[in-house]
C-alpha positions as CSV (number, residue, x, y, z in Angstrom):
1,M,23.0,-20.4,35.3
2,L,19.5,-21.5,34.5
3,I,18.0,-18.3,36.0
4,A,20.1,-16.5,33.4
5,L,19.0,-18.5,30.7
6,Y,15.3,-18.3,31.6
7,A,15.8,-14.4,31.8
8,M,17.0,-14.3,28.2
9,L,14.2,-16.6,27.1
10,E,11.9,-14.0,28.4
11,A,13.7,-11.2,27.2
12,R,13.4,-12.7,23.7
13,R,9.7,-13.5,24.3
14,R,8.6,-9.9,25.1
15,A,11.0,-8.6,22.4
16,T,9.0,-10.9,19.6
17,E,6.0,-9.6,21.1
18,D,6.8,-6.1,20.9
19,L,8.3,-6.8,17.1
20,H,4.9,-8.1,16.2
21,A,2.6,-5.5,18.0
22,V,4.8,-2.9,16.1
23,R,3.8,-4.8,12.9
24,V,0.5,-5.0,13.4
25,V,0.3,-1.0,14.1
26,A,2.2,-0.5,11.0
27,L,0.0,-3.1,9.1
28,A,-3.2,-0.9,10.1
29,A,-1.4,2.3,9.3
30,G,-0.6,0.9,6.0
31,R,-4.2,-0.2,5.4
32,S,-5.7,3.7,6.5
33,V,-3.4,4.9,4.0
34,I,-4.3,2.8,1.4
35,E,-8.1,3.0,2.4
36,G,-7.7,6.9,2.2
37,D,-6.2,6.6,-1.1
38,L,-9.0,4.6,-2.2
39,R,-11.8,7.4,-0.9
40,A,-10.0,10.3,-2.6
41,M,-9.8,8.4,-5.7
42,A,-13.3,7.6,-5.5
43,G,-14.2,11.5,-4.5
44,E,-12.5,12.4,-7.7
45,G,-15.3,10.9,-9.6
46,R,-13.6,7.7,-10.8
47,P,-15.3,5.0,-9.1
48,G,-15.5,2.8,-12.4
49,L,-11.8,3.2,-12.7
50,L,-10.9,1.9,-9.1
51,F,-13.0,-0.7,-9.4
52,D,-12.3,-2.2,-12.8
53,T,-8.4,-1.7,-11.6
54,L,-9.2,-3.5,-8.2
55,L,-10.9,-6.2,-10.5
56,A,-7.7,-6.6,-12.7
57,V,-5.3,-6.8,-9.7
58,D,-7.4,-9.4,-8.5
59,R,-7.4,-11.7,-11.8
60,A,-3.2,-11.0,-11.8
61,Y,-3.4,-12.4,-8.4
62,T,-5.3,-15.6,-9.4
63,G,-2.7,-16.0,-12.2
64,S,0.7,-15.7,-10.0
65,V,1.5,-13.8,-6.7
66,R,4.5,-12.1,-8.7
67,S,1.8,-10.9,-11.6
68,G,-0.8,-9.9,-8.4
69,E,2.1,-7.8,-6.6
70,E,3.1,-5.9,-9.9
71,A,-0.7,-4.9,-10.6
72,L,-1.3,-3.7,-6.9
73,D,2.3,-1.9,-7.2
74,A,1.2,-0.1,-10.3
75,L,-2.6,0.9,-8.9
76,I,-0.7,2.1,-5.5
77,G,1.9,4.3,-8.1
78,F,-1.3,5.5,-10.0
79,L,-3.1,6.3,-6.7
80,R,0.1,8.2,-5.3
81,A,0.4,10.2,-8.6
82,A,-3.3,11.1,-8.6
83,L,-4.0,12.1,-5.4
84,P,-4.8,15.8,-5.2
85,A,-1.2,17.6,-5.2
86,E,-2.2,19.6,-1.8
87,T,-2.9,16.8,0.1
88,V,0.5,14.5,-0.7
89,R,3.0,17.2,-2.0
90,N,3.7,20.5,-3.5
91,V,2.7,20.6,-7.3
92,H,6.0,20.2,-9.0
93,R,6.4,20.5,-13.2
94,G,5.9,17.5,-14.8
95,E,3.3,16.1,-12.1
96,G,0.7,15.4,-14.8
97,A,3.3,13.3,-17.1
98,R,4.0,11.2,-13.9
99,T,0.2,10.6,-13.7
100,R,-0.2,9.8,-17.2
101,A,2.6,7.0,-16.7
102,A,1.4,5.7,-13.7
103,Y,-2.3,5.7,-15.0
104,L,-0.7,3.9,-18.2
105,A,1.0,1.1,-16.2
106,V,-2.1,0.8,-14.4
107,R,-3.9,0.1,-17.6
108,E,-1.2,-2.5,-18.9
C-alpha cells in the first residue's frame, strides 16, 4: 500500500512539474507575441503613442489592479486591430472602424 501511495505522489509531482513547464512555455509565447506587437507598432511610426499608452497602463496599475488590467486589455485590443492586416488576418470591410474603436478605448 505504501508503494502505491508513493507511486501516486510521485506521479502527481511529475504532473505538477509538467504543468509548470507548459505554463512557462505559454507565458514565453505570450510575451513573444506582445513584443512582436510592440515592435510592429513602433515600426509604424507611432512610438510616442506606444510609450504614452504604456505609461498610462502603468499609472492605471498604480491605482488598482482592475483598472490596470482594463487599460492593458484596451492596449492589446488596439495592437491587434492596428497591426498590418497581412500579418494578422485578411483585410475585411470595417477594419478601419475596429481600429478606430480600439484606439479610442486605449485613449480612455
